[in-house]
C-alpha positions in Angstrom: 0.1 0.4 0.2 3.0 2.4 1.1 4.7 2.0 -2.3 1.7 2.1 -4.3 0.5 5.7 -3.0 4.2 7.1 -3.5 4.0 6.0 -6.9 0.1 7.8 -7.1 1.4 10.4 -5.8 4.4 10.5 -7.8 2.0 10.3 -10.9 -0.1 13.2 -10.4 -3.5 11.2 -9.6 -4.5 12.9 -7.0 -4.2 17.0 -7.6 -5.4 18.6 -4.1 -2.3 18.4 -1.7 -4.7 17.7 1.7 -6.1 14.8 0.0 -2.5 13.6 -0.6 -1.1 14.4 3.1 -4.7 12.4 3.9 -3.8 9.5 2.0 0.3 9.6 2.6 -0.8 9.6 5.9 -3.4 6.2 5.8 -1.1 4.4 3.8 0.8 4.1 7.5 -1.4 2.1 8.5 0.1 -1.0 6.8 2.9 -0.9 9.2 0.9 -1.5 12.4 0.4 -5.0 10.8 3.6 -5.9 10.0 6.2 -7.5 12.7 8.9 -5.9 14.4 11.8 -7.8 16.9 11.7 -4.1 18.9 10.4 -1.0 18.7 14.0 0.4 17.6 13.3 -1.2 14.2 9.4 -0.3 14.1 10.6 3.3 14.7 13.4 3.1 11.7 11.1 1.4 9.0 8.3 4.3 10.6 10.4 6.9 9.6 12.2 5.6 6.3 8.6 4.9 4.8 7.3 8.2 5.7 10.7 9.7 4.6 10.0 8.4 1.5 6.3 9.1 1.2 7.4 12.8 2.0 9.6 12.7 -0.9 7.2 11.6 -3.7 6.0 14.7 -3.9 8.3 17.9 -2.4 5.9 20.7 -3.5 2.9 19.7 -1.2 4.0 21.2 2.3 0.8 19.6 4.2 2.3 15.9 2.9 5.5 17.0 4.8 4.3 18.6 7.6 1.7 15.1 8.3 4.8 13.0 7.8 7.3 15.0 10.0 4.2 14.7 12.8 3.9 11.3 12.6 7.7 10.8 13.2 8.5 13.3 15.8 5.9 12.3 17.6 6.4 8.4 18.0 10.3 8.9 17.5 11.3 8.3 21.3 8.1 8.4 22.8 7.5 4.7 24.3 9.9 1.9 25.1 7.5 -1.2 23.1 6.3 -1.7 19.8 3.0 -2.2 20.8 3.1 1.3 22.6 4.9 2.6 19.3 2.3 1.6 16.9 -0.8 2.7 19.3 1.2 5.8 19.0 1.0 5.8 15.5 -2.3 5.3 15.6 -3.3 7.7 17.5 -1.1 10.3 15.2 -2.8 9.2 12.0 -6.0 9.5 13.3 -5.7 12.7 14.6 -3.4 14.0 11.6 -6.4 13.2 9.2 -9.2 14.6 11.5 -7.1 17.8 11.5 -6.8 17.9 7.5 -10.1 16.8 6.6 -11.7 19.5 9.0 -9.6 21.6 8.7 -10.2 22.6 4.9 -14.5 23.2 6.3 -13.6 25.4 8.7 -11.5 26.9 6.4 -14.4 27.4 4.5 -16.8 28.2 7.0 -14.6 31.6 8.4 -13.9 32.7 4.6 -17.9 32.3 3.1 -18.2 35.0 6.4 -16.0 37.3 4.4 -18.5 37.4 1.4 -20.8 40.2 1.1 -24.5 40.3 -1.2 -23.7 41.9 -4.2 -20.2 40.9 -4.5 -18.2 40.5 -7.6 -14.6 37.9 -7.3 -12.1 36.2 -9.7 -11.0 33.7 -9.0 -8.1 31.0 -10.3 -7.6 27.2 -10.9 -9.8 24.7 -8.8 -9.8 24.6 -5.2 -12.2 22.9 -3.3 -12.2 25.6 -0.3 -12.6 28.4 -2.0 -15.7 26.7 -3.9 -17.1 25.8 -0.7 -16.4 29.0 1.1 -18.8 30.6 -2.4 -21.4 28.1 -1.5 -21.6 28.5 1.5 -22.5 32.4 1.4 -24.7 31.9 -1.5 -26.8 29.1 1.0 -26.7 31.8 3.3 -28.0 34.1 1.0 -25.3 36.4 -0.7 -25.5 37.2 -4.3 -22.1 36.5 -6.2 -20.9 37.4 -9.8 -18.0 35.1 -10.2 -15.1 35.1 -12.5 -13.0 32.7 -13.0 -10.0 32.0 -15.4 -9.3 28.9 -17.0 -6.1 27.8 -15.4 -4.1 26.9 -18.9 -2.8 24.7 -19.6 -4.8 21.9 -18.0 -8.0 24.6 -17.5 -9.1 23.8 -13.9 -10.4 26.9 -13.8 -13.4 25.1 -16.6 -14.3 22.5 -14.1 -14.6 25.1 -11.4 -17.1 27.0 -13.5 -19.1 23.9 -13.9 -19.0 24.1 -10.3 -20.4 27.1 -9.7 -22.9 27.2 -12.3 -24.4 24.5 -10.0 -25.3 26.8 -7.0 -27.9 28.7 -6.6 -27.4 32.8 -6.6 -24.0 32.4 -8.1 -23.3 33.6 -11.6 -20.2 32.5 -13.1 -18.1 33.7 -16.4 -15.3 31.7 -17.4 -12.1 34.1 -19.4 -8.6 33.2 -21.1 -6.2 33.9 -18.3 -4.7 36.6 -19.9 -8.0 38.5 -19.9 -7.9 38.8 -15.8 -6.7 42.0 -15.9 -9.7 43.1 -18.8 -12.0 42.4 -15.9 -10.3 43.5 -12.6 -12.2 46.7 -12.7 -15.5 45.0 -12.1 -14.3 42.7 -9.2 -14.4 43.7 -5.3 -11.6 41.3 -5.0 -9.4 38.2 -5.8 -10.2 35.4 -3.6 -7.7 32.1 -4.7 -6.7 28.6 -2.9 -3.5 27.8 -1.8 -1.3 25.1 -2.7 1.0 26.0 0.2 2.8 29.4 2.1 6.7 28.9 2.9 7.4 31.6 5.0 6.9 35.1 3.2 5.7 33.3 -0.4 2.5 32.0 -1.8 3.3 28.6 -3.8 -0.1 27.9 -6.1 -1.2 26.8 -9.7 0.6 28.4 -12.2 -1.4 32.2 -13.1 -1.3 33.2 -9.7 1.7 35.3 -9.7 0.2 37.7 -12.4 -3.3 37.9 -11.5 -1.9 38.8 -8.2 0.3 41.5 -9.1 -2.1 43.0 -11.8 -4.6 43.0 -9.1 -2.3 44.9 -7.0 -1.6 47.7 -9.7 -5.6 48.2 -10.5 -5.8 48.3 -6.6 -7.9 45.1 -6.3 -7.7 42.8 -2.3 -6.8 39.6 -2.7 -7.6 37.3 0.2 -6.0 33.6 0.3 -7.9 30.7 2.1 -6.8 27.6 3.3 -6.3 25.2 6.0 -3.7 26.0 8.6 -1.7 22.7 7.4 -0.4 23.9 4.5 1.7 26.9 6.0 5.0 26.1 6.9 7.7 28.1 8.3 10.6 26.4 8.6 12.3 22.7 8.0 10.6 22.4 4.0 12.3 23.9 0.7 9.5 24.4 -1.8 10.1 22.2 -5.5 8.2 22.7 -8.2 7.0 20.2 -11.0 7.2 20.2 -14.6 4.8 18.5 -16.1 4.6 17.1 -19.7 5.1 19.3 -22.4 1.9 18.1 -24.2 0.0 19.7 -21.9 1.3 22.9 -23.8 1.4 21.6 -27.7 0.3 18.3 -28.6 2.8 18.0 -31.6 6.8 19.0 -30.4 8.5 22.1 -32.2 12.2 21.3 -33.8 14.3 24.0 -31.8 11.7 24.7 -28.9 12.1 23.3 -25.2 8.6 23.4 -24.1 8.0 24.8 -20.6 5.4 23.7 -18.6 5.9 24.6 -14.1 2.7 23.4 -12.4 3.2 26.4 -9.9 4.5 30.0 -8.9 5.5 31.7 -6.2 3.9 34.9 -5.2 5.4 37.1 -2.4 3.3 37.6 0.2 3.6 40.9 0.8 1.2 41.4 -2.4 -1.3 39.6 -0.1 -4.1 41.6 1.7 -5.9 38.5 3.7 -5.4 35.0 4.7 -8.2 33.1 5.7 -7.7 29.7 7.6 -9.6 27.3 9.6 -7.4 29.0 12.5 -7.3 32.6 11.8 -7.5 35.7 9.4 -5.2 37.8 9.1 -2.6 40.2 7.2 0.6 39.0 6.2 
């Protein structure tokens, strides 16, 4: 199960960083069914497998954080294999519950920031942002949402379809390069997060030019996500280079295709961050 999860994460079959973290954490349950001679052997296996899962996707801070918490809260804490397994089970349950409920709590907190009649611009596909919009609309807010396509994978189209299913929400879909054209109609930009590391927001590529344009146009930017995606140290973000075929199907001789999955946005361009635990200005 652990090896299969590692390969799944590497192939990016699962795109949500929160889902990846949950999958990796629950994969460690496999160790609870193995036999070990002593607690030291168990701890070595736990550390080795958690490290392998963490390295499967070095761009996900929530994955890194989850694996590090399991290891740190088990190693050296007990003196028997059974006690170590019990402690591991407790950590797995705690971390999974925290990640899963954190997204909903962040969405609920973000929903309170929407105002009736507001027009927002969003990018990519964030389940937390979508849930926040859905909750706000269900509570009576009429909203207009401009959605960029988020090329080259067009995840914004998925967002627009979800928004179209919501009462009191009027979605508009546009190409990424048209964001600046509609900013003067928007009250703010609302995006999710892959992670925040120190003074940098990492999110789906296209976020940085959108936020930079919003800064020039004096349109505030709100970032929404669970606290598990915010990390201050012991993590170095590594971008992912996706398949060139997503950009152009037929190779062009002499042309190198660049297809980064994420970009970096300075936090001083962000006006507000909303998480499950807090709401603050960077």
